[in-house]
N, C-alpha and C positions, 0 to 999 in steps of 0.2 A: 255396113258395119265398120269398115275401115275409116270412113269419114266420121262416123259417130265417135269412135275411139280417139281419132285425131282431135276432134272438137273438145272432148273431155280433157285430153292432155294439154291442149292449148289453154283451155280455161284454167287448169291447175297451175301451169307455169306463169300465166299472166297474173293470177292471184298471188302466187308465191313471190313474184318479183315486185309487186306493188309495195310502195313504202308504207310501213305501219306507223300511224300517228303515235308519238310518244305518250306514255301514260304517266300521270302525275299523282302525287299524294299531298295532302296537307299534313304537316308534322307540327305539333305544338310542343314547345319546350319551355322550361321555367324561365321567367324574365328576372334578371338581376339588376338591370339598370341601363342607362343610355350608352355607356361605353360598350357593353355587350352587343348592343344593336349595331353600333359603329363597326365593331370588330367583325361581326358576322357579314355585314355588307362589304367591308374591305376584303374579306376572304372570298367573296363571290357568291355568298348564299342569297337566295331570293327571299327577302323578308317581306311577307305579304301584309302583315299587320301586327300591332302591339296592343295588348289589352293590359293596361296598367292596373286596373281594378282587380283583375283575376291573376295578375302576375304571370302572363304567358305570352309568348311570341309565336306567331304562325308563320311557318316556312312552306314554300312550294318546292317540292323536290321530285325528281324523276324516280320512278320505281327502281328499287335496287340500290339507291344511295345508302351508304353506310353512315348512320347517324351517330354512332358511338364516337366518331372522330371529333364531334362537337364538344364533348366533355360535359354535356348537360343531359339529364334524363328526358326521354320522350314521354310527354304527358298523354298525348293522344295521337292517333294516326288513322287517316281514312283515305281511301282511294277516290280520285276525282274522275268524273265521267264527262262526256261531251255536254256542252250547254243545252238546256231545254230548247227544243226547236221553236218554241213560241217567242223567244227573244228575237231581236231584229237584226237581219243582215244589212249590209250597206244598200243594196238595191231596195229592200223593203222600206228602209228609212226614207230614201228618196221618193218612193211612190207615195208614202204617207204624207210627206210635205207637199208634194204636188197635188195630191187629192184635196188637202185642206185649202190650198190656194184656189182650186177649181170650185169647191163648194162654198168657200167664204171669201170671195174676192174683195169684199168691202173691208175685210180684216187682215188678210194674210197675203204677203208678197214674198216669194222665194227668190233668194239671190245666191249666185255662185260666188264664193269668196276665195277659192283656190283650187289647185289641182295637186293630187298626191304624187308620190314617187312613181307609182304604177299607172298614173294617168286618170285616176278616178276624180270626179268633181266633189268638192266639199261645199255643202249648202248651209245657208242660214235662212231662217224665216223671220221676217219682220212682222210683228203683230201689233196692230193699233186700229182704232176706229178712224180710218183715213178720211171719212166724210166730216169729221169734227176737228176744227182747228181752234185751240184755245187762245192763241196769240200769234202775232206775225213771226215770232221766232220758231225755230225747229223745236219739236217736242223733245224733252229730256229723254235719254235712252237708258235702258237697263239691259244687261246681257246675262243670259244663262247658257252655259256650255257643258258638254259631257263627252265621255269616251275619248279622253286623251290616251288612256291606256286600254288596249284592245280587249283584254279579258274582262273588263268591268261592265258586263253586259246589262246590268240593271240600270246604269246611269242614263242611257237614252230613254228608258221608260219614264224616268222622272221628268226630263225636259219635254218629251212628247205629251206627257200628261199636263204640263203647264200650258202648252199650246191648246190642247183640247179644252181645258177648263176655261181659258180666256175666251175662246170663240163660242163655246156652247152655253156658257153661263152669262154671257154679256147682258142679256135683257132681264135676267132674274136675280142677279147678284149685284147689289148697288156698289160695292167696293170695286168689283171687276169693271163695271160700267165706267166708274170714275177713272180707274187706272188706264183703261183703253182710250178714254177721251184725252187724258193728260200726257200719257207717255207712249213712246215707241219701245216695245218690248221685243228683244231679239233672242232667238234660241239657235244654238249650233248643236244639234243632237249627236253628231258623230264627227269629232275633230280628226279621227284616225281611221278612215274606212279601209285602208289597205291592211292595217293590223287586224281589224275586225274580220275581214275576209279570211285572213290566215287562221284566226280562231276557229272559223267554221269549216275550213278545208284541211288543215294539217296539224295545228298545234293549239289545243284548247286553252292553254295557259300563256299564250303569247301576249306580251305587254307592249312592245315598241311598235314603231312603223316597220317597213320592210326594206329599208335602205340596204342594198348590197347583200341581202339575205341574212344579215346579222341584226339590222334594225337599230334605230336611234330612239331613246326615250324622249318623246316630244316634250314632256314636262320637266326635262332637265336641259332643254335646248334654248330657252329664252335668254336674251342678252343680259338681263339684270343678274348680276352676281354669278354669271356663268363660270363654272370651274373655280369657285372662290374658296370653298370650305370643306372639300372632300365629301360634299353632299351629292356627288354623282361619280361616275367612273369614266376613265379614259380607255377602258378595255371594251372592245367591240362586242365581246361575248357576255358582258355583264348586263344585268337587267336595267341598270341605270346609266347605260352608256350615253354620254352627253352630246355626241356628234363631233365632227371635225372642227367646227367653229360655232360661235354663238349665232343662233338664228339660221342655221344652215339648212333646215328642213322645210320643204314646201308647206307642210301642214302647220308648222309654227308660223311661217310667213303669212299664211292665209288668215289665221286668227289675228295676228298682229296688224295686218292691213285693215281688217274689219274694225278693230278697236281704234286705230288711228282715224278711221273715217267717221265712225259714229260717236266716239268719245263717251262711253257709258259712264253714268254717275256711279252705278253699283254693278258689280259682277258676282255671280256665284258659279263656281266651277264644281260640277258633281263628279266625285270619285267614289271608289269603294275599296276596302271596307274598314271600319273601326269605330263608327258612331262618334265622330268628332267634328268640330268646326275649327278651321285653321285660318289665321290671318298672318300677314307679313311680320317679320321676314324669316327666311329659312336658314340663315347662317348665324350661329351663336357668336356674340350676344346681341346681334342687331335687333332693334325694335323700331316701330314707327315713331318719328319724332313727336315730342309734345309741342303744342297742345293738341294737335290733330289726333294723337293716339287715343285720347280719352273717349271721344264719340265713336271712333272706329272700333275699338275693342269692346266698348259697351254694347254696340249693336251686335257684334259677333257673339258676345256672351248671351245676349237676349235671344238671338237666333238659335243658339244651342239649347236654350231652355224650352223653345217651342217644339223641339224634335224629340219625340218619345222613342226610347230604345225598342228594339225588336222584342225584348222580353216583356214589354208592357210596363216595366218598372224603371223609373228614373229617366233622365234626359241626357242628351249629348254633352260632352265636355268641350270647352273652347280654349284655345291658346295658340302659341307659336308652335310650328311643327317640330322644332328641335326639343321642346319640352314634352310634346305628346307622342312623337314617333322617333324621329331621327333628323339629322341635318339634311337639308335639301337645297341645292343651289340651281339656278336657272329655271325656276318655276314661273308659271303664268301669272299668278296673283302678285308676286313681287314685281314683275315687269310692268303689269298694268298700273299698279300704284306708283311706282317710281317714275315711269315714263309719262303717264297720262293723268295721274291723280285719281284714278278709279278706285273706289273703295271695293276691295275684292276679297272674296272668301272661298276656301275649299270646304265643301261638305262631303264627308266620307260616310256614305250610307251603308246600312246593314252591319251586323255584328260579326265577330270572328266565328260564331257558330254557323252563320249562313255562308260566309265567304264571298267570293267573286260571282258565283253563278248559282244562287239558290233556286230551288224549285219555283218555276214560273207560276204554276197554279196555286201554290201555297203562299208565295211571298210577293208577287208582283203588285197586286192591288193593295195589299197591306202596306207595302213600302211607299208607293206613290201617295197614298192617303196620309201616311205619317209625315211626308215631306211637304204637304200642302200648307200647313200652318207656317212653315219656314219661309217659303218663297212669298207667301202672302204678307208676312211680316216685312220682308225685304222691300216689297212694293209700297208698303205703308211708310217706309223710312226715306224715300227718295228725296223729299223736300229738305231733309236734314243736311244734305250734302250739296254744296254749290255745283253748278255746271263746271266740268273740267275745262281747263284752258285749251 
């Protein structure tokens, strides 16, 4: 009996002393304009998304946060729970990539492109019909990446679906057959595996990598326009902390090394949420120089038209990030274009009604199917853009 009671007490104290993961809420407030968003971010609020059509901003807040200090009425508020367990952990993503390489060696080769702060490997899959060579020159490359931000768990589902579609539909879809013959298509499903692991183990709304316990926003860490326009933060505790120096993070360096090696003609970087397509640049009033801007932005706008919103009505919006959301410096697409001439877009999947972690059973298949016309359109446009130098 004494041992039994001791065991119960031990279990109680162990449970009581275990850290409780923080609980979060989505709070939506009325949107009044870009300055409001800049002010919120400067004050340290976690601005998750902006819906200009419905005039509302979504914030991620910890339970108990006093919202009245914002000075804006709260439109909606809902508690957030842990992500659906069907979404992919870092280990599961790695296993999926290696499984496709094993089953489809004629199409898939998995490459390690870097190592994270915590020592995890970052992988890319090269997808092409390697037994077909159209010319003596290397095949033009296209890059799709996802999960710069750890909590955006839907985004690897999109890039893994691209992989699956390319290899399983090769012999039945004439467009896919053509693209697999002509191009080398690369995917990086999880740029930020450390952050992803933290989402699953201790903080479901974690955004950054895990540098020093405070984390760096990888998508504010690229060298192009780093710390240029208050589009990131120098505060380690801020969700957009840019890091100690440009390109300081191993995750950033991994993707940069891959891009420098393969020099993709086009890149799409999947994020969530807001149902928009973004093209460079992130600092007001910078734009892509003419005449190149014409085709670049035309393709971005057409890409947006291919993507039907979660509501089933209407399509995505396209534009520069400072018009659609907020100023953002040190982003991947700006660096890829400025450094390597890669035509690069961000696609923000899902609406503010679904958020970062919608129900897997309800939204996963629906989301990846809605994204297929977009990436297929991108692959149809490769010839429009010359090989990068």
